[in-house]
C-alpha positions in Angstrom: -20.4 -2.6 -8.1 -20.5 -2.3 -4.2 -16.7 -2.3 -3.8 -16.2 0.7 -6.1 -15.3 3.9 -4.3 -17.7 6.7 -5.0 -16.5 10.1 -6.2 -16.4 12.9 -3.8 -15.8 12.7 -0.1 -13.4 14.5 2.2 -9.6 14.4 1.4 -7.9 14.0 4.7 -4.3 13.8 3.3 -2.6 12.8 0.2 -3.9 9.3 -0.7 -6.5 9.3 2.0 -10.2 10.3 1.9 -13.5 9.7 3.7 -16.5 8.9 1.5 -20.1 9.0 2.7 -21.9 5.7 3.0 -25.2 7.3 4.0 -26.3 10.4 5.9 -24.5 9.3 9.2 -21.7 7.0 8.2 -18.4 7.3 6.4 -15.7 4.9 5.1 -12.0 5.6 4.9 -10.4 4.9 1.5 -6.7 4.9 0.4 -5.3 5.7 -3.1 -2.6 3.0 -3.7 -1.5 0.2 -6.0 -3.4 -3.2 -5.7 -2.0 -5.6 -3.1 -1.6 -9.4 -3.3 -3.0 -11.8 -0.7 0.1 -11.2 1.5 -0.2 -7.4 1.5 2.6 -6.8 -1.0 2.2 -4.4 -3.9 1.4 -6.1 -7.2 1.2 -4.8 -10.8 -1.6 -2.4 -11.5 -2.4 1.2 -11.7 -3.0 3.0 -8.4 -6.6 3.7 -7.6 -8.9 4.2 -4.6 -9.5 1.2 -2.3 -11.9 0.9 0.6 -10.1 0.3 3.9 -13.0 -1.3 5.8 -12.7 1.4 8.5 -16.0 3.1 9.2 -16.8 6.3 11.1 -20.0 7.8 12.3 -21.0 11.4 11.6 -19.5 12.4 15.0 -16.3 10.4 14.6 -14.6 12.1 11.6 -11.9 13.4 13.9 -11.0 9.7 14.7 -10.6 9.1 11.0 -8.2 12.0 10.9 -6.2 10.7 13.8 -6.0 7.3 12.2 -4.6 8.8 9.0 -2.1 10.9 10.9 -1.0 7.8 12.7 -0.5 5.9 9.4 1.5 8.7 7.9 3.7 9.0 10.9 4.3 5.2 10.9 5.3 5.3 7.2 8.2 7.5 8.1 9.1 5.5 11.2 9.3 2.3 9.2 12.2 3.8 7.2 14.1 5.3 10.1 14.4 5.4 13.8 13.2 8.6 15.4 13.6 10.0 18.9 10.4 10.9 20.6 10.9 14.6 20.0 11.4 14.0 16.3 8.3 11.8 16.1 6.2 14.5 17.9 7.6 17.2 15.5 6.7 15.0 12.5 3.2 14.4 13.9 2.8 18.2 14.4 4.0 18.8 10.8 1.5 16.3 9.5 -1.3 18.1 11.4 -0.2 21.4 9.9 -0.5 20.0 6.4 
């Protein structure tokens, strides 16, 4: 099935990985529970899903930046952060 996420790839962070599409292109995937048509979690076991975000062989660093941005936003959705705190969080994520 074309929508199945292949084994392997590069783990960028917990729940995020890049999988090779061919010798020059990668697709970002996320490990999560299934979502309904409105983007809300629904019943089901967590598994890898394709994100529809594609990167070329020389753009893997952009994929890493996207994942860092998503992880930082997850925290910001739950609490307000001053700029210095947000920068410290971003640096912490990079360190991981």
